[in-house]
All heavy atoms as TSV, in Angstrom:
chain	resi	resn	atom	element	x	y	z
A	1	MET	N	N	91.003	26.060	-69.907
A	1	MET	CA	C	91.196	24.651	-69.572
A	1	MET	C	C	91.499	23.877	-70.852
A	1	MET	O	O	90.985	24.188	-71.910
A	1	MET	CB	C	89.947	24.113	-68.877
A	1	MET	CG	C	90.105	22.689	-68.404
A	1	MET	SD	S	88.686	22.087	-67.480
A	1	MET	CE	C	89.248	22.459	-65.846
A	2	ASN	N	N	92.268	22.861	-70.727
A	2	ASN	CA	C	92.675	22.037	-71.856
A	2	ASN	C	C	91.485	21.204	-72.352
A	2	ASN	O	O	90.850	20.482	-71.596
A	2	ASN	CB	C	93.823	21.126	-71.411
A	2	ASN	CG	C	94.412	20.331	-72.546
A	2	ASN	OD1	O	93.763	20.093	-73.555
A	2	ASN	ND2	N	95.642	19.922	-72.367
A	3	LEU	N	N	91.181	21.304	-73.643
A	3	LEU	CA	C	90.045	20.587	-74.230
A	3	LEU	C	C	90.213	19.077	-74.112
A	3	LEU	O	O	89.247	18.355	-73.891
A	3	LEU	CB	C	89.867	20.990	-75.696
A	3	LEU	CG	C	88.648	20.425	-76.404
A	3	LEU	CD1	C	87.377	20.809	-75.668
A	3	LEU	CD2	C	88.586	20.924	-77.822
A	4	ALA	N	N	91.435	18.586	-74.221
A	4	ALA	CA	C	91.682	17.141	-74.115
A	4	ALA	C	C	91.265	16.618	-72.743
A	4	ALA	O	O	90.723	15.527	-72.628
A	4	ALA	CB	C	93.149	16.824	-74.379
A	5	ILE	N	N	91.477	17.416	-71.706
A	5	ILE	CA	C	91.084	17.007	-70.352
A	5	ILE	C	C	89.557	16.929	-70.273
A	5	ILE	O	O	89.003	15.977	-69.731
A	5	ILE	CB	C	91.630	17.998	-69.299
A	5	ILE	CG1	C	93.154	17.885	-69.236
A	5	ILE	CG2	C	91.015	17.730	-67.929
A	5	ILE	CD1	C	93.812	18.950	-68.392
A	6	LEU	N	N	88.867	17.915	-70.836
A	6	LEU	CA	C	87.406	17.905	-70.826
A	6	LEU	C	C	86.854	16.711	-71.582
A	6	LEU	O	O	85.896	16.080	-71.151
A	6	LEU	CB	C	86.858	19.189	-71.434
A	6	LEU	CG	C	87.005	20.450	-70.603
A	6	LEU	CD1	C	86.529	21.656	-71.389
A	6	LEU	CD2	C	86.241	20.331	-69.300
A	7	GLU	N	N	87.439	16.381	-72.709
A	7	GLU	CA	C	86.957	15.254	-73.508
A	7	GLU	C	C	87.097	13.943	-72.760
A	7	GLU	O	O	86.265	13.065	-72.887
A	7	GLU	CB	C	87.707	15.198	-74.836
A	7	GLU	CG	C	87.297	16.308	-75.781
A	7	GLU	CD	C	88.109	16.325	-77.052
A	7	GLU	OE1	O	89.023	15.480	-77.202
A	7	GLU	OE2	O	87.841	17.185	-77.900
A	8	ARG	N	N	88.125	13.781	-71.960
A	8	ARG	CA	C	88.301	12.551	-71.187
A	8	ARG	C	C	87.280	12.445	-70.070
A	8	ARG	O	O	86.912	11.359	-69.663
A	8	ARG	CB	C	89.705	12.480	-70.601
A	8	ARG	CG	C	90.699	11.898	-71.577
A	8	ARG	CD	C	92.028	11.723	-70.941
A	8	ARG	NE	N	92.707	13.016	-71.084
A	8	ARG	CZ	C	93.603	13.506	-70.258
A	8	ARG	NH1	N	93.968	12.829	-69.208
A	8	ARG	NH2	N	94.154	14.666	-70.450
A	9	ASP	N	N	86.800	13.582	-69.555
A	9	ASP	CA	C	85.849	13.570	-68.455
A	9	ASP	C	C	84.423	13.277	-68.909
A	9	ASP	O	O	83.583	12.945	-68.100
A	9	ASP	CB	C	85.878	14.911	-67.720
A	9	ASP	CG	C	87.166	15.121	-66.958
A	9	ASP	OD1	O	87.893	14.143	-66.716
A	9	ASP	OD2	O	87.438	16.272	-66.614
A	10	VAL	N	N	84.149	13.418	-70.188
A	10	VAL	CA	C	82.806	13.191	-70.705
A	10	VAL	C	C	82.583	11.694	-70.882
A	10	VAL	O	O	83.350	11.012	-71.535
A	10	VAL	CB	C	82.594	13.937	-72.041
A	10	VAL	CG1	C	81.239	13.611	-72.636
A	10	VAL	CG2	C	82.749	15.430	-71.834
A	11	SER	N	N	81.508	11.207	-70.279
A	11	SER	CA	C	81.171	9.787	-70.371
A	11	SER	C	C	80.705	9.449	-71.784
A	11	SER	O	O	80.190	10.290	-72.504
A	11	SER	CB	C	80.055	9.478	-69.379
A	11	SER	OG	O	79.564	8.176	-69.570
A	12	THR	N	N	80.874	8.199	-72.156
A	12	THR	CA	C	80.375	7.756	-73.456
A	12	THR	C	C	78.881	7.450	-73.405
A	12	THR	O	O	78.250	7.304	-74.430
A	12	THR	CB	C	81.131	6.512	-73.952
A	12	THR	OG1	O	80.989	5.482	-72.972
A	12	THR	CG2	C	82.592	6.822	-74.182
A	13	GLU	N	N	78.330	7.363	-72.199
A	13	GLU	CA	C	76.894	7.123	-72.035
A	13	GLU	C	C	76.167	8.458	-72.103
A	13	GLU	O	O	76.624	9.450	-71.545
A	13	GLU	CB	C	76.614	6.450	-70.691
A	13	GLU	CG	C	77.195	5.068	-70.565
A	13	GLU	CD	C	76.597	4.085	-71.538
A	13	GLU	OE1	O	75.357	4.105	-71.711
A	13	GLU	OE2	O	77.352	3.315	-72.122
A	14	PRO	N	N	74.995	8.500	-72.753
A	14	PRO	CA	C	74.251	9.761	-72.807
A	14	PRO	C	C	73.723	10.154	-71.433
A	14	PRO	O	O	73.452	9.297	-70.591
A	14	PRO	CB	C	73.101	9.466	-73.760
A	14	PRO	CG	C	73.082	8.006	-73.972
A	14	PRO	CD	C	74.369	7.437	-73.501
A	15	LEU	N	N	73.579	11.445	-71.217
A	15	LEU	CA	C	72.985	11.948	-69.976
A	15	LEU	C	C	71.479	12.063	-70.104
A	15	LEU	O	O	70.761	11.994	-69.104
A	15	LEU	CB	C	73.578	13.317	-69.625
A	15	LEU	CG	C	75.068	13.327	-69.310
A	15	LEU	CD1	C	75.547	14.754	-69.091
A	15	LEU	CD2	C	75.362	12.470	-68.093
A	16	LEU	N	N	71.001	12.237	-71.331
A	16	LEU	CA	C	69.572	12.366	-71.603
A	16	LEU	C	C	69.171	11.378	-72.687
A	16	LEU	O	O	69.885	11.217	-73.673
A	16	LEU	CB	C	69.239	13.789	-72.072
A	16	LEU	CG	C	69.484	14.914	-71.088
A	16	LEU	CD1	C	69.298	16.260	-71.775
A	16	LEU	CD2	C	68.556	14.799	-69.888
A	17	TYR	N	N	68.035	10.740	-72.492
A	17	TYR	CA	C	67.516	9.780	-73.457
A	17	TYR	C	C	66.189	10.285	-74.013
A	17	TYR	O	O	65.283	10.601	-73.236
A	17	TYR	CB	C	67.280	8.416	-72.796
A	17	TYR	CG	C	68.541	7.703	-72.401
A	17	TYR	CD1	C	69.146	7.949	-71.178
A	17	TYR	CD2	C	69.122	6.786	-73.261
A	17	TYR	CE1	C	70.313	7.294	-70.817
A	17	TYR	CE2	C	70.288	6.116	-72.906
A	17	TYR	CZ	C	70.868	6.382	-71.681
A	17	TYR	OH	O	72.026	5.741	-71.340
A	18	ARG	N	N	66.056	10.323	-75.334
A	18	ARG	CA	C	64.750	10.589	-75.930
A	18	ARG	C	C	63.832	9.430	-75.559
A	18	ARG	O	O	64.301	8.353	-75.191
A	18	ARG	CB	C	64.867	10.678	-77.455
A	18	ARG	CG	C	65.628	11.894	-77.922
A	18	ARG	CD	C	65.770	11.851	-79.441
A	18	ARG	NE	N	66.554	12.964	-79.910
A	18	ARG	CZ	C	66.036	14.118	-80.336
A	18	ARG	NH1	N	64.729	14.276	-80.379
A	18	ARG	NH2	N	66.808	15.098	-80.725
A	19	VAL	N	N	62.544	9.625	-75.662
A	19	VAL	CA	C	61.598	8.571	-75.295
A	19	VAL	C	C	61.895	7.297	-76.068
A	19	VAL	O	O	61.921	6.205	-75.496
A	19	VAL	CB	C	60.143	9.034	-75.489
A	19	VAL	CG1	C	59.172	7.872	-75.379
A	19	VAL	CG2	C	59.795	10.117	-74.470
A	20	ARG	N	N	62.168	7.401	-77.366
A	20	ARG	CA	C	62.443	6.183	-78.152
A	20	ARG	C	C	63.694	5.463	-77.656
A	20	ARG	O	O	63.776	4.242	-77.711
A	20	ARG	CB	C	62.538	6.509	-79.636
A	20	ARG	CG	C	63.751	7.313	-80.024
A	20	ARG	CD	C	63.866	7.446	-81.546
A	20	ARG	NE	N	64.985	8.295	-81.866
A	20	ARG	CZ	C	64.882	9.560	-82.248
A	20	ARG	NH1	N	63.696	10.124	-82.372
A	20	ARG	NH2	N	65.954	10.267	-82.497
A	21	ASP	N	N	64.676	6.216	-77.152
A	21	ASP	CA	C	65.879	5.582	-76.610
A	21	ASP	C	C	65.603	4.955	-75.245
A	21	ASP	O	O	66.110	3.875	-74.942
A	21	ASP	CB	C	67.018	6.594	-76.527
A	21	ASP	CG	C	67.387	7.151	-77.891
A	21	ASP	OD1	O	67.341	6.388	-78.873
A	21	ASP	OD2	O	67.706	8.353	-77.977
A	22	ALA	N	N	64.783	5.627	-74.437
A	22	ALA	CA	C	64.385	5.054	-73.144
A	22	ALA	C	C	63.603	3.764	-73.362
A	22	ALA	O	O	63.745	2.799	-72.602
A	22	ALA	CB	C	63.559	6.058	-72.347
A	23	MET	N	N	62.792	3.730	-74.431
A	23	MET	CA	C	62.063	2.514	-74.774
A	23	MET	C	C	63.033	1.355	-74.979
A	23	MET	O	O	62.816	0.244	-74.484
A	23	MET	CB	C	61.256	2.723	-76.058
A	23	MET	CG	C	60.084	3.639	-75.932
A	23	MET	SD	S	59.381	4.153	-77.528
A	23	MET	CE	C	59.184	2.607	-78.377
A	24	SER	N	N	64.107	1.626	-75.689
A	24	SER	CA	C	65.095	0.595	-75.983
A	24	SER	C	C	65.853	0.181	-74.719
A	24	SER	O	O	66.024	-1.009	-74.457
A	24	SER	CB	C	66.068	1.116	-77.045
A	24	SER	OG	O	67.053	0.181	-77.319
A	25	VAL	N	N	66.291	1.167	-73.941
A	25	VAL	CA	C	67.065	0.886	-72.731
A	25	VAL	C	C	66.242	0.063	-71.740
A	25	VAL	O	O	66.755	-0.884	-71.133
A	25	VAL	CB	C	67.545	2.202	-72.082
A	25	VAL	CG1	C	68.097	1.967	-70.698
A	25	VAL	CG2	C	68.580	2.880	-72.968
A	26	LEU	N	N	64.966	0.413	-71.583
A	26	LEU	CA	C	64.110	-0.272	-70.611
A	26	LEU	C	C	63.352	-1.449	-71.207
A	26	LEU	O	O	62.647	-2.160	-70.491
A	26	LEU	CB	C	63.120	0.726	-69.995
A	26	LEU	CG	C	63.759	1.793	-69.106
A	26	LEU	CD1	C	62.739	2.866	-68.744
A	26	LEU	CD2	C	64.367	1.163	-67.858
A	27	ASN	N	N	63.473	-1.641	-72.524
A	27	ASN	CA	C	62.782	-2.719	-73.222
A	27	ASN	C	C	61.272	-2.648	-72.979
A	27	ASN	O	O	60.630	-3.634	-72.608
A	27	ASN	CB	C	63.348	-4.084	-72.803
A	27	ASN	CG	C	62.945	-5.176	-73.763
A	27	ASN	OD1	O	62.745	-4.927	-74.945
A	27	ASN	ND2	N	62.815	-6.383	-73.256
A	28	MET	N	N	60.727	-1.428	-73.182
A	28	MET	CA	C	59.307	-1.190	-72.964
A	28	MET	C	C	58.723	-0.499	-74.182
A	28	MET	O	O	59.436	0.127	-74.958
A	28	MET	CB	C	59.090	-0.292	-71.745
A	28	MET	CG	C	59.491	-0.905	-70.444
A	28	MET	SD	S	59.163	0.267	-69.121
A	28	MET	CE	C	58.992	-0.851	-67.770
A	29	SER	N	N	57.405	-0.571	-74.298
A	29	SER	CA	C	56.719	0.097	-75.403
A	29	SER	C	C	56.614	1.598	-75.142
A	29	SER	O	O	56.769	2.062	-74.003
A	29	SER	CB	C	55.308	-0.478	-75.567
A	29	SER	OG	O	54.497	-0.075	-74.471
A	30	ARG	N	N	56.309	2.324	-76.190
A	30	ARG	CA	C	56.117	3.771	-76.089
A	30	ARG	C	C	54.985	4.087	-75.110
A	30	ARG	O	O	55.095	4.973	-74.267
A	30	ARG	CB	C	55.795	4.328	-77.478
A	30	ARG	CG	C	55.609	5.816	-77.538
A	30	ARG	CD	C	55.369	6.240	-79.000
A	30	ARG	NE	N	55.329	7.674	-79.130
A	30	ARG	CZ	C	54.259	8.423	-78.935
A	30	ARG	NH1	N	53.109	7.853	-78.604
A	30	ARG	NH2	N	54.310	9.733	-79.065
A	31	THR	N	N	53.902	3.334	-75.207
A	31	THR	CA	C	52.762	3.531	-74.315
A	31	THR	C	C	53.157	3.321	-72.862
A	31	THR	O	O	52.779	4.098	-71.984
A	31	THR	CB	C	51.602	2.585	-74.702
A	31	THR	OG1	O	51.225	2.858	-76.049
A	31	THR	CG2	C	50.402	2.757	-73.776
A	32	ALA	N	N	53.933	2.275	-72.601
A	32	ALA	CA	C	54.361	1.989	-71.229
A	32	ALA	C	C	55.235	3.121	-70.687
A	32	ALA	O	O	55.074	3.529	-69.526
A	32	ALA	CB	C	55.114	0.665	-71.175
A	33	ILE	N	N	56.139	3.642	-71.508
A	33	ILE	CA	C	57.008	4.741	-71.075
A	33	ILE	C	C	56.162	5.963	-70.739
A	33	ILE	O	O	56.329	6.576	-69.675
A	33	ILE	CB	C	58.053	5.084	-72.160
A	33	ILE	CG1	C	59.028	3.921	-72.378
A	33	ILE	CG2	C	58.796	6.377	-71.806
A	33	ILE	CD1	C	59.952	3.623	-71.219
A	34	TYR	N	N	55.239	6.332	-71.616
A	34	TYR	CA	C	54.399	7.501	-71.348
A	34	TYR	C	C	53.486	7.281	-70.142
A	34	TYR	O	O	53.188	8.234	-69.411
A	34	TYR	CB	C	53.613	7.918	-72.596
A	34	TYR	CG	C	54.444	8.784	-73.501
A	34	TYR	CD1	C	54.960	8.283	-74.690
A	34	TYR	CD2	C	54.746	10.102	-73.164
A	34	TYR	CE1	C	55.745	9.079	-75.523
A	34	TYR	CE2	C	55.523	10.900	-73.985
A	34	TYR	CZ	C	56.027	10.391	-75.159
A	34	TYR	OH	O	56.806	11.179	-75.970
A	35	ASP	N	N	53.050	6.050	-69.898
A	35	ASP	CA	C	52.265	5.763	-68.685
A	35	ASP	C	C	53.114	5.991	-67.439
A	35	ASP	O	O	52.638	6.561	-66.452
A	35	ASP	CB	C	51.733	4.326	-68.701
A	35	ASP	CG	C	50.544	4.137	-69.623
A	35	ASP	OD1	O	49.942	5.151	-70.050
A	35	ASP	OD2	O	50.223	2.971	-69.937
A	36	LEU	N	N	54.370	5.555	-67.470
A	36	LEU	CA	C	55.277	5.769	-66.335
A	36	LEU	C	C	55.497	7.258	-66.093
A	36	LEU	O	O	55.534	7.714	-64.946
A	36	LEU	CB	C	56.623	5.080	-66.580
A	36	LEU	CG	C	56.610	3.556	-66.593
A	36	LEU	CD1	C	57.974	3.027	-67.020
A	36	LEU	CD2	C	56.219	3.016	-65.225
A	37	ILE	N	N	55.654	8.011	-67.160
A	37	ILE	CA	C	55.834	9.462	-67.048
A	37	ILE	C	C	54.577	10.092	-66.449
A	37	ILE	O	O	54.648	10.909	-65.522
A	37	ILE	CB	C	56.158	10.069	-68.424
A	37	ILE	CG1	C	57.531	9.578	-68.918
A	37	ILE	CG2	C	56.112	11.590	-68.373
A	37	ILE	CD1	C	57.807	9.860	-70.387
A	38	ARG	N	N	53.409	9.686	-66.970
A	38	ARG	CA	C	52.136	10.257	-66.539
A	38	ARG	C	C	51.891	10.058	-65.049
A	38	ARG	O	O	51.426	10.958	-64.358
A	38	ARG	CB	C	50.987	9.645	-67.353
A	38	ARG	CG	C	49.625	10.225	-67.037
A	38	ARG	CD	C	48.529	9.609	-67.904
A	38	ARG	NE	N	48.564	8.163	-67.978
A	38	ARG	CZ	C	48.121	7.336	-67.032
A	38	ARG	NH1	N	47.599	7.813	-65.932
A	38	ARG	NH2	N	48.194	6.025	-67.186
A	39	VAL	N	N	52.235	8.873	-64.530
A	39	VAL	CA	C	51.973	8.592	-63.116
A	39	VAL	C	C	53.140	8.988	-62.205
A	39	VAL	O	O	53.074	8.816	-60.998
A	39	VAL	CB	C	51.580	7.107	-62.881
A	39	VAL	CG1	C	50.307	6.772	-63.634
A	39	VAL	CG2	C	52.717	6.163	-63.243
A	40	GLY	N	N	54.199	9.515	-62.789
A	40	GLY	CA	C	55.317	10.022	-61.992
A	40	GLY	C	C	56.360	9.001	-61.590
A	40	GLY	O	O	57.176	9.260	-60.709
A	41	ARG	N	N	56.356	7.853	-62.224
A	41	ARG	CA	C	57.358	6.827	-61.893
A	41	ARG	C	C	58.647	7.002	-62.684
A	41	ARG	O	O	59.673	6.457	-62.304
A	41	ARG	CB	C	56.780	5.427	-62.111
A	41	ARG	CG	C	55.723	5.103	-61.058
A	41	ARG	CD	C	55.045	3.789	-61.304
A	41	ARG	NE	N	55.899	2.629	-61.290
A	41	ARG	CZ	C	56.171	1.881	-60.222
A	41	ARG	NH1	N	55.657	2.205	-59.056
A	41	ARG	NH2	N	56.936	0.823	-60.321
A	42	LEU	N	N	58.594	7.761	-63.770
A	42	LEU	CA	C	59.791	8.034	-64.581
A	42	LEU	C	C	59.849	9.540	-64.801
A	42	LEU	O	O	58.974	10.117	-65.445
A	42	LEU	CB	C	59.727	7.296	-65.924
A	42	LEU	CG	C	60.922	7.501	-66.857
A	42	LEU	CD1	C	62.214	6.996	-66.222
A	42	LEU	CD2	C	60.680	6.816	-68.192
A	43	ARG	N	N	60.873	10.170	-64.214
A	43	ARG	CA	C	61.055	11.611	-64.353
A	43	ARG	C	C	61.540	11.953	-65.755
A	43	ARG	O	O	62.338	11.212	-66.330
A	43	ARG	CB	C	62.146	12.112	-63.399
A	43	ARG	CG	C	61.748	12.399	-62.021
A	43	ARG	CD	C	62.862	13.042	-61.199
A	43	ARG	NE	N	64.139	12.324	-61.221
A	43	ARG	CZ	C	65.203	12.720	-61.915
A	43	ARG	NH1	N	65.185	13.815	-62.615
A	43	ARG	NH2	N	66.316	12.012	-61.866
A	44	THR	N	N	61.069	13.066	-66.265
A	44	THR	CA	C	61.534	13.547	-67.559
A	44	THR	C	C	61.727	15.056	-67.496
A	44	THR	O	O	61.262	15.719	-66.571
A	44	THR	CB	C	60.547	13.223	-68.693
A	44	THR	OG1	O	59.290	13.846	-68.413
A	44	THR	CG2	C	60.374	11.723	-68.876
A	45	VAL	N	N	62.432	15.558	-68.503
A	45	VAL	CA	C	62.623	16.994	-68.684
A	45	VAL	C	C	62.292	17.304	-70.137
A	45	VAL	O	O	62.296	16.416	-70.983
A	45	VAL	CB	C	64.068	17.435	-68.351
A	45	VAL	CG1	C	64.383	17.188	-66.886
A	45	VAL	CG2	C	65.085	16.721	-69.228
A	46	LYS	N	N	61.979	18.571	-70.393
A	46	LYS	CA	C	61.709	18.985	-71.770
A	46	LYS	C	C	62.711	20.046	-72.186
A	46	LYS	O	O	63.061	20.916	-71.399
A	46	LYS	CB	C	60.289	19.543	-71.910
A	46	LYS	CG	C	59.241	18.459	-72.004
A	46	LYS	CD	C	57.877	19.030	-72.264
A	46	LYS	CE	C	57.748	19.346	-73.737
A	46	LYS	NZ	N	56.379	19.729	-74.112
A	47	GLU	N	N	63.159	19.938	-73.404
A	47	GLU	CA	C	63.984	20.959	-74.047
A	47	GLU	C	C	63.268	21.273	-75.344
A	47	GLU	O	O	63.211	20.428	-76.250
A	47	GLU	CB	C	65.398	20.438	-74.310
A	47	GLU	CG	C	66.279	21.395	-75.077
A	47	GLU	CD	C	66.497	22.727	-74.375
A	47	GLU	OE1	O	66.498	22.763	-73.131
A	47	GLU	OE2	O	66.666	23.721	-75.090
A	48	GLY	N	N	62.659	22.447	-75.402
A	48	GLY	CA	C	61.824	22.771	-76.555
A	48	GLY	C	C	60.634	21.833	-76.581
A	48	GLY	O	O	59.932	21.668	-75.589
A	49	GLN	N	N	60.440	21.175	-77.709
A	49	GLN	CA	C	59.321	20.240	-77.867
A	49	GLN	C	C	59.704	18.801	-77.521
A	49	GLN	O	O	58.865	17.906	-77.551
A	49	GLN	CB	C	58.824	20.278	-79.323
A	49	GLN	CG	C	58.252	21.620	-79.725
A	49	GLN	CD	C	56.963	21.920	-78.988
A	49	GLN	OE1	O	56.090	21.065	-78.869
A	49	GLN	NE2	N	56.842	23.132	-78.475
A	50	THR	N	N	60.978	18.578	-77.223
A	50	THR	CA	C	61.475	17.213	-77.015
A	50	THR	C	C	61.498	16.849	-75.541
A	50	THR	O	O	61.984	17.600	-74.713
A	50	THR	CB	C	62.888	17.065	-77.611
A	50	THR	OG1	O	62.872	17.502	-78.963
A	50	THR	CG2	C	63.359	15.619	-77.559
A	51	ARG	N	N	60.965	15.675	-75.235
A	51	ARG	CA	C	60.973	15.156	-73.871
A	51	ARG	C	C	62.130	14.182	-73.731
A	51	ARG	O	O	62.349	13.323	-74.581
A	51	ARG	CB	C	59.649	14.456	-73.558
A	51	ARG	CG	C	59.552	13.955	-72.137
A	51	ARG	CD	C	58.155	13.542	-71.774
A	51	ARG	NE	N	57.200	14.636	-71.853
A	51	ARG	CZ	C	57.031	15.561	-70.902
A	51	ARG	NH1	N	57.776	15.547	-69.833
A	51	ARG	NH2	N	56.122	16.504	-71.053
A	52	PHE	N	N	62.879	14.331	-72.631
A	52	PHE	CA	C	64.019	13.469	-72.355
A	52	PHE	C	C	63.883	12.839	-70.977
A	52	PHE	O	O	63.368	13.465	-70.049
A	52	PHE	CB	C	65.330	14.276	-72.334
A	52	PHE	CG	C	65.722	14.871	-73.652
A	52	PHE	CD1	C	65.409	16.185	-73.960
A	52	PHE	CD2	C	66.424	14.123	-74.582
A	52	PHE	CE1	C	65.779	16.744	-75.165
A	52	PHE	CE2	C	66.801	14.679	-75.790
A	52	PHE	CZ	C	66.478	15.987	-76.087
A	53	ALA	N	N	64.365	11.609	-70.847
A	53	ALA	CA	C	64.502	10.966	-69.545
A	53	ALA	C	C	65.980	11.042	-69.179
A	53	ALA	O	O	66.821	10.478	-69.889
A	53	ALA	CB	C	64.050	9.515	-69.597
A	54	PRO	N	N	66.324	11.745	-68.098
A	54	PRO	CA	C	67.721	11.771	-67.682
A	54	PRO	C	C	68.193	10.354	-67.326
A	54	PRO	O	O	67.400	9.527	-66.845
A	54	PRO	CB	C	67.720	12.657	-66.441
A	54	PRO	CG	C	66.474	13.475	-66.543
A	54	PRO	CD	C	65.487	12.591	-67.247
A	55	ALA	N	N	69.461	10.086	-67.561
A	55	ALA	CA	C	70.023	8.771	-67.217
A	55	ALA	C	C	69.786	8.469	-65.743
A	55	ALA	O	O	69.478	7.333	-65.372
A	55	ALA	CB	C	71.512	8.733	-67.556
A	56	SER	N	N	69.882	9.489	-64.888
A	56	SER	CA	C	69.651	9.284	-63.455
A	56	SER	C	C	68.218	8.856	-63.187
A	56	SER	O	O	67.966	8.037	-62.289
A	56	SER	CB	C	69.983	10.562	-62.673
A	56	SER	OG	O	69.166	11.641	-63.106
A	57	ALA	N	N	67.262	9.364	-63.956
A	57	ALA	CA	C	65.857	8.981	-63.769
A	57	ALA	C	C	65.635	7.524	-64.160
A	57	ALA	O	O	64.855	6.817	-63.513
A	57	ALA	CB	C	64.947	9.896	-64.580
A	58	ILE	N	N	66.315	7.090	-65.201
A	58	ILE	CA	C	66.193	5.685	-65.614
A	58	ILE	C	C	66.778	4.782	-64.530
A	58	ILE	O	O	66.173	3.771	-64.142
A	58	ILE	CB	C	66.860	5.462	-66.985
A	58	ILE	CG1	C	66.040	6.195	-68.062
A	58	ILE	CG2	C	66.996	3.970	-67.298
A	58	ILE	CD1	C	66.653	6.195	-69.440
A	59	SER	N	N	67.927	5.166	-63.986
A	59	SER	CA	C	68.536	4.384	-62.899
A	59	SER	C	C	67.632	4.354	-61.672
A	59	SER	O	O	67.481	3.311	-61.030
A	59	SER	CB	C	69.893	4.973	-62.518
A	59	SER	OG	O	70.790	4.864	-63.585
A	60	GLU	N	N	67.025	5.507	-61.357
A	60	GLU	CA	C	66.116	5.573	-60.209
A	60	GLU	C	C	64.900	4.678	-60.418
A	60	GLU	O	O	64.436	4.018	-59.487
A	60	GLU	CB	C	65.662	7.015	-59.970
A	60	GLU	CG	C	66.758	7.915	-59.453
A	60	GLU	CD	C	66.409	9.392	-59.551
A	60	GLU	OE1	O	65.241	9.729	-59.888
A	60	GLU	OE2	O	67.305	10.213	-59.300
A	61	TYR	N	N	64.381	4.643	-61.634
A	61	TYR	CA	C	63.225	3.797	-61.919
A	61	TYR	C	C	63.587	2.317	-61.753
A	61	TYR	O	O	62.827	1.560	-61.141
A	61	TYR	CB	C	62.684	4.069	-63.325
A	61	TYR	CG	C	61.593	3.110	-63.709
A	61	TYR	CD1	C	60.371	3.130	-63.050
A	61	TYR	CD2	C	61.794	2.154	-64.696
A	61	TYR	CE1	C	59.375	2.227	-63.365
A	61	TYR	CE2	C	60.797	1.250	-65.019
A	61	TYR	CZ	C	59.590	1.287	-64.349
A	61	TYR	OH	O	58.607	0.386	-64.658
A	62	VAL	N	N	64.728	1.917	-62.245
A	62	VAL	CA	C	65.166	0.518	-62.102
A	62	VAL	C	C	65.359	0.189	-60.619
A	62	VAL	O	O	64.941	-0.878	-60.151
A	62	VAL	CB	C	66.443	0.248	-62.923
A	62	VAL	CG1	C	67.015	-1.131	-62.618
A	62	VAL	CG2	C	66.161	0.403	-64.417
A	63	ALA	N	N	65.942	1.106	-59.858
A	63	ALA	CA	C	66.118	0.893	-58.416
A	63	ALA	C	C	64.769	0.765	-57.723
A	63	ALA	O	O	64.595	-0.059	-56.816
A	63	ALA	CB	C	66.933	2.029	-57.812
A	64	LEU	N	N	63.790	1.568	-58.153
A	64	LEU	CA	C	62.433	1.480	-57.607
A	64	LEU	C	C	61.843	0.096	-57.853
A	64	LEU	O	O	61.264	-0.517	-56.956
A	64	LEU	CB	C	61.545	2.557	-58.235
A	64	LEU	CG	C	60.057	2.498	-57.907
A	64	LEU	CD1	C	59.815	2.774	-56.432
A	64	LEU	CD2	C	59.292	3.480	-58.775
A	65	LEU	N	N	62.015	-0.404	-59.066
A	65	LEU	CA	C	61.513	-1.748	-59.381
A	65	LEU	C	C	62.173	-2.803	-58.498
A	65	LEU	O	O	61.504	-3.729	-58.021
A	65	LEU	CB	C	61.760	-2.070	-60.856
A	65	LEU	CG	C	60.957	-1.269	-61.874
A	65	LEU	CD1	C	61.386	-1.665	-63.278
A	65	LEU	CD2	C	59.471	-1.467	-61.675
A	66	GLU	N	N	63.478	-2.656	-58.277
A	66	GLU	CA	C	64.185	-3.624	-57.434
A	66	GLU	C	C	63.686	-3.565	-55.996
A	66	GLU	O	O	63.497	-4.597	-55.353
A	66	GLU	CB	C	65.683	-3.376	-57.500
A	66	GLU	CG	C	66.279	-3.731	-58.856
A	66	GLU	CD	C	67.734	-3.337	-58.996
A	66	GLU	OE1	O	68.223	-2.464	-58.246
A	66	GLU	OE2	O	68.388	-3.905	-59.885
A	67	ARG	N	N	63.456	-2.335	-55.481
A	67	ARG	CA	C	62.934	-2.194	-54.118
A	67	ARG	C	C	61.541	-2.804	-54.010
A	67	ARG	O	O	61.217	-3.486	-53.042
A	67	ARG	CB	C	62.879	-0.726	-53.712
A	67	ARG	CG	C	64.215	-0.138	-53.325
A	67	ARG	CD	C	64.071	1.210	-52.623
A	67	ARG	NE	N	63.280	2.180	-53.379
A	67	ARG	CZ	C	63.744	2.976	-54.331
A	67	ARG	NH1	N	65.021	2.899	-54.683
A	67	ARG	NH2	N	62.956	3.832	-54.950
A	68	GLU	N	N	60.712	-2.552	-55.001
A	68	GLU	CA	C	59.350	-3.094	-54.991
A	68	GLU	C	C	59.346	-4.613	-55.059
A	68	GLU	O	O	58.454	-5.259	-54.491
A	68	GLU	CB	C	58.535	-2.513	-56.133
A	68	GLU	CG	C	58.183	-1.067	-55.945
A	68	GLU	CD	C	57.428	-0.460	-57.125
A	68	GLU	OE1	O	57.349	-1.089	-58.193
A	68	GLU	OE2	O	56.926	0.648	-56.952
A	69	ALA	N	N	60.316	-5.172	-55.736
A	69	ALA	CA	C	60.395	-6.628	-55.849
A	69	ALA	C	C	60.832	-7.254	-54.536
A	69	ALA	O	O	60.602	-8.438	-54.303
A	69	ALA	CB	C	61.364	-7.016	-56.973
A	70	GLY	N	N	61.458	-6.445	-53.671
A	70	GLY	CA	C	61.928	-6.970	-52.395
A	70	GLY	C	C	62.916	-8.082	-52.627
A	70	GLY	O	O	63.855	-7.951	-53.362
A	71	GLY	N	N	62.675	-9.206	-52.035
A	71	GLY	CA	C	63.545	-10.349	-52.230
A	71	GLY	C	C	62.938	-11.359	-53.167
A	71	GLY	O	O	63.390	-12.487	-53.270
A	72	GLN	N	N	61.856	-10.971	-53.859
A	72	GLN	CA	C	61.144	-11.907	-54.721
A	72	GLN	C	C	61.988	-12.291	-55.922
A	72	GLN	O	O	62.700	-11.488	-56.466
A	72	GLN	CB	C	59.835	-11.283	-55.214
A	72	GLN	CG	C	58.909	-10.893	-54.114
A	72	GLN	CD	C	57.724	-10.109	-54.628
A	72	GLN	OE1	O	57.488	-10.042	-55.826
A	72	GLN	NE2	N	56.980	-9.501	-53.733
A	73	ARG	N	N	61.880	-13.517	-56.330
A	73	ARG	CA	C	62.591	-14.010	-57.514
A	73	ARG	C	C	61.636	-14.718	-58.409
A	73	ARG	O	O	60.716	-15.295	-58.128
A	73	ARG	CB	C	63.715	-14.942	-57.128
A	73	ARG	CG	C	64.801	-14.180	-56.438
A	73	ARG	CD	C	65.999	-15.060	-56.268
A	73	ARG	NE	N	67.016	-14.231	-55.678
A	73	ARG	CZ	C	68.251	-14.226	-56.055
A	73	ARG	NH1	N	68.650	-15.006	-57.012
A	73	ARG	NH2	N	69.130	-13.474	-55.486
């Protein structure tokens, strides 16, 4: 397959976020992120010793917050 075609298909957004990057994306503290992981509200995966939050898990968490908020403003 042509490498140029593959490069165009790769998104510029990361697929996996380290905890420190998830902290920045969600504007939360390290403690808050680990609390979410501990209670199962934010899915993560491990590669070696490093824990990552998949981009899909971050989107799912934000969607969960929106559902919980209902129509509240």
